[in-house]
C-alpha positions, 0 to 999 in steps of 0.5 A: 339235569345232570344229577352228578352236577347237583350232587357235587354242588350239594356235597361242596356247600353243605356236607352229607351225614356219613361223609364226614366224622364225627357228626357233632363237628360244627359246620364252617361256612366257606370263605367268601372272597373279598369283592372290590365294589369299585370293580362291580361298579365299573363292570356295571358301567361298561355293560350299561355303555356297551348296551347303549354303544351297540343299540342303534336305529338308522332312522334316527342315527342322533339317538345313538349319540344321545345313548352314548354321550353320559359315558364318553369323553368329550374329546372323542367323537360323538358316536364313540367311533361307531358308524351307524349303518344307513339302514336297518336297526340293532337292539341288545338282548343281553350283556354280561362282563366276561373279563376285567384286566388293568392296562398300561395306564392303569385303567380297566379294560372290561370285556363285555359279551353282548347278544344283539338281535343280529349277532353275538359280540364282544366289546372291550370297553376301556373304563377310567376312574378319575381322582374324584371317583367319576367313570368315563370311556376316554379311549375308544372301545374295540370289538375283540374275540371271545375267550379261548376254549379248548372243547378237547379237554377231557373231564377230570377223573373222579373215583366212583363211590363204592360204599353202598350206604353212602350212595344211598344217602347221596341219592336220597339227598339229591333227590330231595334237594331237586324235588324241594323237600326241605325237611326230608333233605335236612334229615340227611345233613349236618345239624345247622346245615343252610340250604337254598333250594332250587327255584324250580323243582324237579323229579329224579328218574335215575342217577347215572353216577356218583363220584367224589373228587379225587382230592376228597378221595385221597384225604379219606384214606 
């Protein structure tokens, strides 16, 4: 596990003694953005539909209609536009919503990444919420492409931490964090810091680099 990633997460979450002064300063919790529960519900609905829609068995084609019926508008065909192949079967292994945006009608179009026993698919699911709050897929879903990415982009440049004392504290903190040593870890953190330890413990064999975000480096000057 890259130590740099864990160090960045740890410092961002709770802060390490000697990185912020004075020591007696209170620890402030990071602001948590408000979440629209309706969006979470719609995303869950879209995922449930995608799992039902992309799971089929040629030996029982009517099962597919029974699976998608609770989600589909009655004005659409029973299979939601998907023609069950004459041979084989497909099951969904996992799914996750990766995009949620509104369309021209004000409905949500939620893109769901779905790993099946055959391949990884991306399904755009149009989700409509009625005036009474019911959810329904009232338009046909569509297969879409994955999110665009650019692997050629270089990592953000961050200056190395040159202070020997600070490097020792950070390395000790991350070592105790990954090892699940809560008591030893808290000795290097601000008073009142709340830490959630990893569910799996690891032994740190070496730390390749210790850096600080460039913005943080500028503020410390």
